[in-house]
Structure formats: C-alpha cells, structure tokens
C-alpha positions in Angstrom: -173.2 151.3 -51.2 -170.1 149.8 -49.7 -168.8 146.8 -47.9 -168.1 145.2 -44.4 -164.5 144.8 -43.4 -163.6 142.5 -40.5 -160.2 142.9 -38.9 -159.9 140.2 -36.3 -157.3 138.3 -34.5 -159.4 135.9 -32.3 -162.8 136.0 -33.9 -164.1 134.7 -37.2 -166.4 137.0 -39.4 -169.9 135.9 -39.8 -170.1 132.8 -42.0 -173.2 134.1 -43.8 -172.9 137.8 -44.7 -176.6 137.7 -45.8 -177.5 137.2 -42.1 -176.1 140.7 -41.3 -179.0 143.2 -40.8 -177.7 146.7 -41.6 -179.9 149.8 -41.0 -179.2 153.4 -41.4 -181.0 155.8 -39.2 -181.0 159.6 -39.5 -179.0 161.0 -36.6 -181.9 163.2 -35.2 -184.2 160.3 -35.3 -181.6 158.1 -33.7 -180.9 160.6 -30.9 -184.8 160.9 -30.1 -185.5 157.2 -30.5 -184.7 156.7 -26.7 -187.6 159.2 -26.0 -190.2 157.0 -27.6 -190.1 158.9 -31.0 -189.8 156.4 -33.7 -187.2 157.2 -36.3 -187.2 156.5 -40.0 -185.1 153.3 -40.6 -183.5 152.4 -43.9 -182.6 148.8 -44.2 -179.8 147.9 -46.6 -179.6 144.8 -48.9 -176.5 142.8 -47.9 -174.9 140.4 -50.4 -173.1 137.0 -49.8 -169.8 138.7 -50.6 -170.2 141.4 -47.7 -171.2 144.2 -49.9 -174.3 146.4 -49.2 -176.6 148.9 -50.8 -179.4 151.1 -49.6 -181.5 153.2 -51.9 -183.9 156.1 -51.3 -182.0 158.0 -48.5 -182.9 161.7 -48.1 -180.0 164.1 -47.3 -179.1 163.8 -43.7 -176.4 162.4 -41.3 -176.9 158.7 -40.8 -175.8 156.2 -38.1 -175.0 152.7 -39.3 -176.5 149.8 -37.1 -175.6 146.3 -37.9 -176.4 143.0 -36.1 -176.2 139.4 -36.8 -176.5 136.1 -34.8 -173.4 135.6 -32.7 -172.2 139.2 -33.1 -171.2 139.4 -29.5 -171.2 137.1 -26.4 -174.1 137.6 -23.9 -171.9 139.6 -21.5 -170.5 141.7 -24.4 -166.8 141.0 -23.7 -166.1 139.1 -26.9 -167.3 139.5 -30.5 -167.3 142.3 -33.1 -167.5 146.1 -32.7 -168.0 148.8 -35.3 -164.8 150.8 -34.9 -164.4 152.8 -38.1 -166.8 154.1 -40.9 -164.9 155.3 -44.0 -166.2 156.8 -47.3 -163.3 156.4 -49.6 -160.3 157.5 -47.5 -162.3 159.9 -45.3 -162.9 158.6 -41.8 -166.3 159.2 -40.2 -165.1 158.5 -36.7 -168.4 158.0 -34.9 -170.3 156.2 -37.6 -172.1 159.4 -38.7 -172.3 159.2 -42.5 -173.2 162.5 -44.1 -175.2 162.3 -47.3 -175.5 165.6 -49.1 -178.4 166.4 -51.4 -178.4 164.9 -54.9 -175.5 162.6 -54.3 -174.5 159.0 -54.0 -172.0 157.6 -51.5 -170.1 154.8 -52.8 -167.1 153.0 -51.3 -168.4 153.1 -47.7 -166.5 150.7 -45.5 -167.9 149.6 -42.2 -164.7 148.3 -40.3 -165.3 145.8 -37.4 -162.7 144.7 -34.9 -162.8 141.8 -32.5 -160.7 143.7 -30.0 -162.1 146.6 -28.2 -160.9 148.6 -25.1 -162.3 148.7 -21.7 -161.8 150.8 -18.5 -161.8 148.7 -15.3 -161.1 149.7 -11.8 -162.4 149.9 -8.2 -164.4 152.8 -6.9 -163.9 153.7 -3.2 -164.4 156.6 -0.8 -161.8 158.5 1.1 -161.8 155.7 3.8 -161.1 153.1 1.1 -164.5 151.6 1.4 -166.4 150.5 -1.9 -169.2 152.8 -3.1 -171.5 150.7 -5.2 -174.3 153.2 -5.1 -172.6 155.6 -7.6 -172.3 155.4 -11.5 -169.1 155.5 -13.4 -169.2 157.1 -16.9 -166.6 157.4 -19.6 -166.8 159.8 -22.5 -164.3 161.0 -25.2 -162.2 164.1 -24.7 -163.2 165.1 -28.2 -166.5 167.1 -27.9 -167.4 166.3 -31.5 -168.1 162.7 -30.2 -170.7 163.8 -27.5 -173.9 162.5 -29.0 -176.2 159.5 -28.6 -174.9 158.3 -32.1 -171.3 158.1 -30.7 -169.7 154.7 -30.7 -167.3 156.0 -28.1 -169.8 156.6 -25.3 -170.4 153.2 -23.4 -173.4 152.8 -21.1 -172.7 153.8 -17.5 -171.4 151.2 -15.0 -172.6 150.7 -11.6 -169.9 149.2 -9.3 -170.5 146.0 -7.6 -170.6 145.7 -3.8 -166.9 145.4 -3.8 -166.6 148.7 -5.8 -165.4 147.0 -9.0 -166.6 148.4 -12.3 -166.0 147.7 -16.0 -166.8 150.0 -19.0 -166.7 148.0 -22.1 -166.9 148.7 -25.8 -164.4 151.6 -26.1 -162.7 152.3 -29.4 -159.1 153.5 -29.1 -158.8 157.1 -27.9 -158.7 159.5 -24.9 -161.6 159.5 -22.3 -162.6 161.4 -19.3 -164.0 159.3 -16.6 -166.5 160.6 -14.2 -168.5 159.4 -11.1 -172.1 160.7 -10.5 -174.6 159.9 -7.7 -177.6 159.5 -9.7 -178.3 158.8 -13.3 -181.3 159.2 -15.5 -181.5 157.4 -18.9 -181.5 160.8 -20.8 -178.3 161.9 -18.8 -176.3 159.4 -20.6 -176.6 161.1 -23.9 
C-alpha cells in the first residue's frame, strides 16, 4: 500500500485520483511481455485521496505502471513521469519494488514530476552531412539500470532528414549515448 506524490511546477496533478490505473507487473513478466508472453498483472485500488492498495502479490520484484487521462501530451513532451519509487526512505530507483516472501510493503511512494530531461542534437557524418538512417540510443552509465523495466532507458530516436534527434523522458542522471546502424525491437532492452 502507498500513495501517489506529485511534484510539479507547471502541471496540475490529476483532478480525480480514482481515474489513475495502477498496475504492478512481475519484473520477469514485464521483460518478456514484448515477446508476446502475457504477464500476470495485479491492479491496485486507488482512492480519491491518492492512496492505493494491491493485495495477493506473490514474492517477486515488481514494476509499477500507472496511467490516467491527460497524463502526457500526445508528443510526450509535457505531462507527468514516474521518477522515483520509495518504500519508506529506501529508493527503488528504477521502479522495481521487491516484495519478499511473507511480507507486506507499506509506505510505498510513487513520485511523479512534471519536468523530465531530454538529450537533443544533430547527427552528422565526417563531412557534416545529416545521417537520418541511423538510430540514437541513450542508456544509464549504471549497469543496474539496464533492463526493460528501467525508467531510464528511452526508446531509440531516429534522426530527421536534417539529422536532428531528441530522446525524451530521461530522469536526472548520467547516460551513455550511442549510434547504431540497425535496430531490432529486442535490441533496445
């Protein structure tokens, strides 16, 4: 059980907390869901005051996934992003909540912020010509965040015909940036 926390400077939290759909998905199921393997999804009950509760979770590591109407703009540049998951004072940086056997987790905080980082630039070749046929990736320098469940790995960006690219949805931190010639969906994770 826990609560939603909204730390915003330019956006307003949802007017109706009951409209928030919160699901907890076991990490292994979350990582294989992209391969067509359905995962077990546990849906939380969200109250009008922004608190939530989910019962019947077996021991595992869970990814918190929430959505609500108007969560983000259509282009993903404005809205709310999950940036921190805490249990008490312990920070579960990448939203993986560990539930040991025979235990209850209380005081879970899902912290959303209305400001999120991005990496933007222009990709050119040695002759300073745009190269839109490549993909630009960003991933954290901390190897512990290298999983499909990570909030710190945005989808790859394909530069426009002018070479301009933008990777959005990056929580504060240090990132590697890489350029690759081909990209399969599974390569991203």
